Steps between C-alpha positions, in 0.01 A plus 500: 500500500872449542710771668816363341671786310533442131842499340576826318471467124737634235338846503530544874856364507594726207370816669658418837834431329485839327443658839800318644706626205410858595176583318290741705181556301260367240324750272182346370194539280334170595254300297428231758638151546876499470531878548319482833710201605815701424365794700411278796842334495673838477317639803572177692868535413510858630500677165300815435204447268439803276180503299546695177251615235699414187722209408772707335502731803536196727806384303658846500445549875640154576804549275582839651451378856746219436746722314537762774534230767744289303257207505209348307126550551205301371213613277192281469232531229229285349497312174381629163427873528715535811798342330451707185481818705816407691711460185597869494603482865715192434660672201574806714672289765707312242603792278555737793693231692274474806475157670149352511323169551157500332263215592182424308248216477397351167247280328635170624672273253259212563207727402638668189360239264151628584525844669559807284373769741794726599738261328817685404840341448641701788847349486526608136359842595761559771801333338614813311457733800646291782834342582353158570166318518409194702205290615434451870324163479389225734836320506711812546710564806374850582820591685726402212268682260512820709878487520520471120262795456694716744830416332375577149322822601809639677770376262637751253315636324220503760152453364167323520448127552158364402351225719199309365316317777333182371412220743418266209854512362812338644680834473826634362764722653542845342706474184842640588651797320829460321770409749749785526793500739639842589833362623742364406546703184449335160800331341588801283445746785867582552534597134179705508604676819838587348322636193270712716786626716694599191202702371455679833870570557535656155184705543509856634125551542327184633134528597327261739141384440328322791194278460270307731716190458755667728257511795678218684828686450367831634728521806822424314387711205464809718832441669685455171336785306493757781834647398487450125517816289301326225130574442268233644152465351231269640193362328156587636483176699855534628439854626655524846759226455734796500365814668347763274693764697848381400683745272573220252139380483351597166143511367303175483615270221217410262688522167353845454603862452612606852796259513591524133785753531670307780482170314606662173814626674573161659774284351386190691161428659499263799155354573457345845199270535328679214205282415394516133136555607590842644595735212236632263467339162687668218844495342819501706674811361837494678834407350686429823560133584272356769616278787220325690536333839235315698444206736383285209501526120262760359395549141715793390391514133332837568842668523657347189857376544581447868748336732286308750626406846323273745601453861518651845592863575848392610556324168367758255403826669803576717756464218306719258437779750868498590590519131290818460651696791702732275217613274498854363155588638496777760249322724193725462400440138228261616352759734515765228297281264260397777435856608466608138216253456335610826517864389352418160212310662432774754513772234259325261241770440247331280526782246579248224190291572279798572553602140455132415822494300344243274486248786246408765138599522558814707168424673596677823617860462816616676420598857225237535683339794835465671820420316557125555869549579407747770263245653784250519734748671241615755381150591852357522620789719201477734510121544875489558795283392395209722193431285515224243369603157289291263452627146249405233564485129386819329613851414533597866784246547716719273477769768520268800806294409752784455362717782461260794825398670585144598760437768468122539407208274125461442423850631312541171288219351382505139391254234770544239558162335129465423401866560148411596250762608307430818823415685550780752202448734530122548878545524445754778271253678763227475784727613306645794385155610860377499636801692203666672723740693624661178276754319428443130420763237315367196529714186237399246296648221129490434554226242707273725282550808189427296636151432514407871260749658332246730830440680439829680264296716786255568717794603230627737427155645867440582549859622839523332710815517477583129452839334350458153575800278284481186627731227161543341500655153198313360699324229770247415760771454791278403288376209357843426840666452587239239187570294542598138346828381222299338423310821531804728153626429341159556575503875584130503655519849257736678283405798216699653555648844517252787474596866761269652475666842131413523568143388779466758278628779237248397765231546595632844814696404514866611546711189544854372459657157779746421531750215738759654847463645401652835228238530747226417743611768220507758365160392831315507649657814444347840197296593489156660673197350272288287349489154412819313446604140580827326301554181734755343376671186800546271551680172602242235647772277832463687548137400615570144803694623563252783499215250736688268742549790473141625496293184 
């Protein structure tokens, strides 16, 4: 037997090159073969190997870990069912703008004429939900391939890159996204900038909207907008790009009811990095002209007629902010609207839903648990402003998003572009892995947690400092409150009771069931750092009024 070391192949070179580019971890649900080779190479390269239970959860955790670090992480799954299960995770990364490299084996090309078992056209499957797809084949330079993946995953808009590993194929680099150059400005930029400046100078009531596309501008954005008297509204994903405690910071912008009065009063709306995936679907009801500015062209059709600017902050942001210095706003209109929404959410009584009001099943009577908005306030106060927040899709997010305060970018993480359930727990795992010294609070519902329940074992195994607060109302409340009178009695969104605390303890996570506020305060206060779960029984009757206030 020869002791001569073998030359590293494309897979090993690819993984080591990702490590050299800054990747720290691989999140994997292995199926053998290539997946194990990726795991071995990752450990050899000094990366952390994180075994997950679900493929979508692996993608979410990897995307979040990369996002909060400003880098790219790797997810690795197996072909066929693994790939199919990962599609939602890839879509989440791409639509929520989280960088991700997803590697998967396949039925090899030289066997497809005879093998049908687990044969799925995985490149076709992932093409609509990723930024680029490529084949890491036998002739590929793994280093060059990794560099291309890293570049595509990070480049605006960040998203998922799908890597198909096939030793029988020569290989192909990931297909590049459309080339977009942020600077210099397009040929007609001077004319467009003059048009935008004219709109802003003539306006008396400009309003600023800030989206996730402004993340790379966060420092300059804060400096420029700190003294503006104009209301500043951030999207859910951009929460914290300007502090929630500024007097000019308004309610979250979703194209909903809370911000309607401010935008109706505006005579020009300036959207900074506002990605079209962020607002809710529905008509754009405002008459004021819209000026958009971003590092690269964005599809602005959502807003109707717009003046679109592309460039650096110095080229487009500084001039417009300067042009709005003499606005007629008093400087606290944003805070007034923000606090008005917070009051409305906190004062939601559930009286409307308790009488059914023609909506919802009314399955749980008023007083059957804590008010969800009160749970958010108590948990947020007890865990402190240093904690990062992850939020699942569901009715509870309508209480969480206006009530928790963000002071820095990415203080709050949510799936907004895709709005997938089952996000908050794997996101908390990814965030806590990336910054283990920072506590994470995971707000989820019984529906969302049920989709990734086994990841509680992952949380326990890694001993991450995550508090999971399950707002458990035994139903899909966001769906329930939309039910027609005819559907209300059918209980189409009702679950039976589930003891999440017992499940968590079975997975190794200390847990408490809470149905009174005093018990919640005791459960969330103090205790050692590490994983814990609060199974908080909440009264869903409050959600109708919360939804009316928020949307």
